[in-house]
C-alpha positions, 0 to 999 in steps of 0.5 A: 584887180578889185572885183576880178576873181583870180580863180575864175578860169573861164572868161565871161561868156566862155564855158570850159570845154566839155568833151568825154573820153569817148573822143580821146583827141578832143579830150587831149585838145581840151586838156591843152585849152585848160593848160593854157588857161592855167598858165594865164591864171598863173600869170594873173596870180603873179601880178596880183600878189605884187599888189595884194600879197598872199590874200585869199584870192591869191591862195585860192588861185595858187591852189587851183593851179597846183591841183591842175598840174598835180592831177590832170597834167600827169594824166595828160602826159601819160595819155600821150606817152602810152598812146600818141607817141608810140604810134608815131615812133612806130611810123618812123617818119624822121621829122615827127620822130624828132619832135616826139623825142623832144616832147618826151624830154619836155615831159621829164623837164616839165616834171622837174620844173613843176616841182620848183614852181609848185614849191613857190606856190605852196609857199604862197598858200602856206604864207602868213601876213609876213610873206615877202612875195615871189623871189626873183628866182621864183619868177624865173622859174615861172617864166621858164615853165610857161615858155616850155609848156607853150612851145610844147603845146605848139609842137603837139597841136601843130605836128604831133596831134595831126599826125597821130589823128591820121593813124590812130583810128578804129580799134586803136582809138577805142582802146585809147579811150578805154585806157584813159577812162580806166586810169581815171576811174571813169565808167565807160 
């Protein structure tokens, strides 16, 4: 991996999605793209430390992953819990309701799994030269977190967001936008 910067999240020729909160669903989509990039970065990091250990690149990448899932991830889940899921539950479409209920459970499970993944990443960030690498248990936790998140994204992108876009419009969409900005301290 010499010459590859783990902390470089975008691929050459790509730019990070640039959307604003005035387009809430586009912002939610952009968050999903960032989640996917962070999961890929976590995968690259796991491979990198096998060869290079807890070098500066590995520690920087671990910090990037932690920062994203500590800050942006919880905001994103709260956006869905406050605006997307309630609107869909109110529609009482059985198939959609079943998916929403599972996604709400996923959010709780993700929080539990993230605490474990974060502990392993913190161990890397705080490591000295004698760091032994990620344990087999850490690797299993990384795999479980990645699998849960990827399935979650498929359900949201394929079922929940299309259904929500069809019913959250006009004033409700504006209120969603305003709330997302206010909770993040972003001027409208």
